[in-house]
N, C-alpha and C positions, 0 to 999 in steps of 0.2 A: 339528385345526381346531375352532373353536367351533361348537356347534349353531347353524345359520343362522337358526333361528326363535326363539331365546331373546331376541333384541332386534329392534327395528324399524328398525335402521339399514339403509342400502343394502346389498344383497348384494355380497360380495367377488367378485373374479375367480375365485378357487378354487371358490366355491359354484356360480357359473354354469357354469364349465368342467366340474365333475363332473356337473352335471345334464345338460348337453349330451352328455357322454360316455355317460351312462346311456341317453339317448334314442337315440343312434346304435347302441348295443349292442342295444337292444330292436328297432330297425328291422331289424337284420341277423340276430339270432338268435331273435327272437320275444319276447313279453312275459315278464318275469321273475316269479318267485313273490314277489308284493309285498303279500300280504294283511296281514302284520304291519306293514310300513312304511306302508301306506295307513291302517291303523287308528290308528297312533300319530300320523300327520300330521293326521288328522281330529280326534283328541282334543286336540292342541296348539292347534288353531285358527289364526286369522290369515287372510291373503289367500291366494288360489290360488297365487301365486308363492311365498310362504313355505312353504306345505304341499308344493309341488313340490320346493323346495330341501331340505326336511327328508327327504322320501321318498328323494331321490337320495343324501343323506348316509347314511341308514340302509342303503340297498341297497349303497352303496359300502363301508360298514363291514363289512357281512356278506359280500360277494362279493370283497373284497380290492382294490377299486378305489382306496381311499384309499392303501393300501400301493403299488399300481401307480403312482399319481400321484407318490408320493414317489420311487420308482425312476426315473420318467420325468424328474422335475425334477433328480435327481442326474445322470442321463445328459446332460441339457441343459447343466448347469453344467460337467460334465467336458468335453463337446465344445467349449464356449466357451473353457475354459482351453487346450485343445489348439489351437484356432484362434488364440488370443492368442499362444501360443508360436510357432506357424507365422508369424504376422504379425511378431513380433520378429525371428525368424531371416531372414525374407524381406527386411525392411527393412534389417537389417544387411548382408545380401548385396547389396542395391541400392547401399548406400553404398560398400562395398568395390569393387563392379564399376564404379562411376562414376569413381572416382579412381585405382584401381590401386595399384601398389606404389611409385610416385613415381620410377621409373627412366626413364620416358618422359613427354614433355609430355602433358597432358590436353587432349583435344579438348573444348572447353567445351560445345559444343552437343550433341555425342554424349553427354557426361556428363549434360547436362540431360534428354535424351531417355530415358536409362537410369533417371533418378530419377523422372521425371514421366510418361513415356509410357504405361505400363500404368494408372497412376492416372487420367490424363485420359480414357483410352479407357473404363475401367469407369465413370467418373463420367458420361460422355456416355451410355453404355448405360442407366445407372440413371435419368438424367433422361428419356430417351426412354420407358423403361418407365413412369415416373411419369406423364408426360403422356399416355401411352396408357391410363391407368386403373389402373396398378399391379397388373395381374392376374397377372403372372409375377414370382416372386421372383428375386432375383439369384442368381448361382452360389453365392456365399458363404452366402446365406440358405438356399438349398436344401440345401447341404452341411451346415449347422448342424442343420436339421430331420432330415436323414437320419442324422447322427451321433447326435443325441439319441435317436432311436428304437432305433438299434443298441445304444447303450451302456446303455439302460434294461434290456435283457435280461429283460423280463417280458412274457409272452404276454398278460396281462390289460391291458397298456398299449396294445394295438393300436388302440383307438379314441380314445385321449387326444390324439394329435397331430392327427388330422382334426377332432376336436371343438373343439380350440383354434383351428384355422384357421377353422372355420365360425363360431364365436362372435365372433372378432375381425373377421372379414370383414363383419359387419353394421354396424360403425362404421368400416370401412376401416382398421382398425388393423394389419392384416397388414403393409402396406407401411411403416407407421411403426415397428412393432416390429422388422421385419427391417432397416429402414433404420438404426435405432440400432446394430444389430449390425454391419452392413456398414461404415458410416462410422466406427464405433468401432474396428474392426479396421484399417481403412486409416489412421486417425489414429495408432494404435500403430505401424504399419509405417513411416509417414513420420517419426514421432518417432525411431524407431530409426535410420532412414537419416540424419536430420539429426544425431543424436548421433555416429554413426560418421564422417560427413563432417567434423564439427567436431573430433573427436578426431584424425583423420588430418591435417587441415590444421594442427592445433596441433603435431603430432609430426613431420611431414615437410615437406619443401620441394617444392612443386609449381609447375610452369610451365604456362601455359594458352595454347592456340592454337585457331584455327578453320581448317578446310580446306574447299576447294571446287574443283570442276573447271568447272562451268558457270555458277555464280553470281558476281556481282561483289561487290567489297568493300562497296559502298554498301548492299547488301541486308543484310549482317550488321551494319553500323553502325546502320541503322534498326531492325532486329529487336532488337538489344541495348538500344538506347535505349528502345524501346517497352516491352519486358519489364521494364526497370528503373524505369519511372515509379512504379508502385505500391509496390515495395520502397523506393524513394527517399523516399516519404512517411513510412516507418517508420524512416528513418535508415540504410538499407543503401546502400553506395556503388555507383556505376555507372562503369565505365571511360570515360575521355574518348575523343573521336574518334580522336586520334593513337594512343592505346594500342590501340584496337580494330583500326585499320588495320595497325598494326605486328605485332599478334599473328597476323595472317593469313599472314605470311611466315616468321616464326621465333619460337620461344618467347622471351618477354621475361624476361630475368634480373633486371630491376629489381624491388626489393622492393615499391615502390608499385604496379607493374603486377600483381604476384602477389596482393597484398592486395585490390586493386580487383576483380579477377576472382573471388577467393574470396568476398568480401563479396557481390558480385552474384549468384553461384551460390546461396549460402545464402538470400539475400533472395528470389530467385525460388522456391526450394523452400518457403519459409515462406508466401509470399503466394499462390502458385498450387497448393500442395500441402496444407499444414497448414490454412490458413485456410478454404478451402471445406469441407473435411471437418469441421472443428470447428463451423462455422456450420450445416451440415446435420445434424450430430449433435445440436446444441442444438434445432434445429427439430423433428426427429423426436421427441426426448424431450418437448418441449412438447406436440406434437400427441398423443403417446401418453398423457400424463397427462390431457389434456383429454378424449380419447375414452374412456379407461378408466372415468371416472366416469359416463359415459352408457351403459355397457354394460348390456344386459338380454337376456332371452330372447325369442324370437319365439313367443309363446303361441298363435299361429295354426297352428303346425306340427301335422300330423295326430296325431303321437304325444302331444302335450300336450292336444289337443282331446279325445282319447279318455280321458285321465286326469281331465278336469275333473269329470265326473259322479261318479267314484269318490272324488275328494278333496273336492269341493264338492257334496254331495248336494242335489237340488232342494229337499227340505223344509227343509234348513238354510239355503239361499240365500233362501228365502221367509220365514225367521224362525220356523219352526215347530220347536220343540224338544220331545223326549220328556221326560216327567216323570222326576225323579231316581229311580233304581232303589231299591227297598226293601232289596235284598240287602246293599249296602255303604254305609257312612256316607260323607258327602262329606268329602274331605280339606281341610285348611286352605289348601293351595296346590298348584300343579301339580308342584313339585319333590318327588321321592320322599323326600328327607330332611325335608321339611316336611309330609308327609302326616299324617293323623290316626292315632290309635293303633289303627287297625283291624287285626285279625288274622283270617286266613281259612284255612279247611281245605277242601281239594278232593281228590277221589279220581278216578282214571282207570281206567275199564273194570274194575269189580269185578263178580264174579258173585254169585249168591244165596247161595253157601256162605260168603261172607265177611261176618261180622256188621258192619253199618254203618248209621248212623254211631255212633261212640262217644259216651258221655256228655260233653257239652261245657259249659264254663263260659259264663256269659252274654256275656262279652266276645269270645268266639270265634264267628265267623260261619261256618256250614256252607254251602258253595257246592254241595254235592251231589256226584253221580257223573257224570262226563262220559262219555257213551256214543256220541254221534253228533256229526257236524260242526256241526249247528245249535246244540247246547248249547255246544260249544267256542267258536264265533264269538260267541255271546251273552256268555259269561263273559269272553272276552278283551276285548270292547268295554267291559264294565263295569269290569274291572280297569284298563284303560287310562285310563278317565275318572276312576276313583276308586282310585288305587293304594294297597294296604294297606302297612303298615309291615312286617308279618311274614306269610309265606305258607308253609304246609306242603302238599306234594303227596304224597298217599298212592298207592302203586303196589303191584300184586300181583306179586311176584317169580316166581310160577309161570308167568306169561306171558313171552314173549320180548320183550326191549327193542328193538323194531324202530325203524327210522329215523324213522317218522312219530311214534311215541310220544315218542322223545327230542326231536324237534323241537318238539312241543307243550309238553313240560316246559320246554324252553329259552325258548319264547315266554311261558309263564306266569311264569317266573322273572324275565324282564326287565320284568314289570309290577309288581314289588313291590320294597320296599326291601331285604329280606333273605328268602331262600328256603331251605327245607330239604326234602329228599326223605325220605319214610318208606317203607321196604320192609316191608310188613306181614308178620307171621308167618303161616305156613300154618295154616288152620283144622283143627280136629279132630285135632291132633297130627300132621299130615302132615309129611313130611320134604321140605325144599326141595332142588331139583337144584343141587348146588354149582357146576356149570359155568354154569348159567343165572344163578345169583346172582352169579357172578363177572362175567358179561357186563353185568349191571345195574350193578354197582359200577364197572366200567371206563367204561361209558357216562356215568354220573353224574359220574365224575371228569373226563371230558372237558368236561362242561358246567360244571365248577367248583362243583358243589353239595355241600354237607355232607349226608351221608346216614347212615342207620343203621336197625337193626331195632327199636330201643327207641323207645317213644312219645315224640314231641317236643311233646306237648300242653302240658307245663309251660312249655317255652320259648315256645311259641306264645302263651300267655296273658300271660306276664310279661316275656319277652325275656331271661330268665336261665335257666341250666341247672338 
């Protein structure tokens, strides 16, 4: 995903979704270690929303939420394909079940109930839920969400599903999004049923009857004619009164009667099955597209309110800016590739036995030795605002490369165009512990940093070996 603050276009659904997932994660597990993300978001500038989106992107990149989102999306796509396959098989089953093998006459109204009964029942339930506010997703919608979470198989994706529901719920997009899935699946199922019915009617000879014990023939005549009105407008045939009455006693062997009943059955399936689902699918898609462009975050949420002061300091909001630091020259642009030719040397936790600093050319800036948290924060702020092209981090390999030190080296490296680590030689001819030196080398390798014991000052000055 593109850095959400590099342009001033409206945030994408993915940007907002990730930010909401980070908020839910922090609400459940407590605040994340976000010092670096907040610093980089402040340095980038922009509105509070843009800084919030960048912070979430950086935290998601660091903590694996971007990868988890990709897994969740893969699970959602896979579950949708499984449901589509189920819809195809179910629709084909409806078609076969409605007509049978052709050895016996088809009860036309029983076949119609088999094809449209469940469809009409679920459609009625969806409409009732929609009129009731759409708070409860349909069975198919809940099944899709459940399958998406299961197929993602990533523990880090636990908050992605709820975050998406919360985000979409603000514009009432949950019902439109799930509506697209539900009506799309039903449309596929009914198309499969229509295809099977058409294939069977083309390959076999079927006779049609209607049967009743307590109803009169006039009831079936009126019902057949009423149901055939709308299909008739599309050119589908409707059996005449004599054919309808005659079909109640014995299956009509006349070709015209069979064709009239077959055409009527397909017309009713198209008009009362396919057409409503297609219209509702188009409606849900239209509403989804409209609402998606209006999506935004609720910045009044407590989690976002607490972040406002950290991402938008009061002095900055009042327009008071600190003077440019003297330590580092101002870069040409915010992109690291476009930064000025600044080259910086910094050391981490050196004792008095280590001679420092070395003799430096004028073009190299000495950032000193970082010994405490305040110094580290100040330098990180400066490097974030004025990123150098080249950075060398000097380390004393006599110390253990603990997690905090390696984390600091990683933060410093992300503030520069190119970074190298310098493992200083032991003073006074001392011998370095090979095991500890190996620990340093492994830790720096994990960070992806070029390192060595030879002086990299020539490279720092010119960029060449």
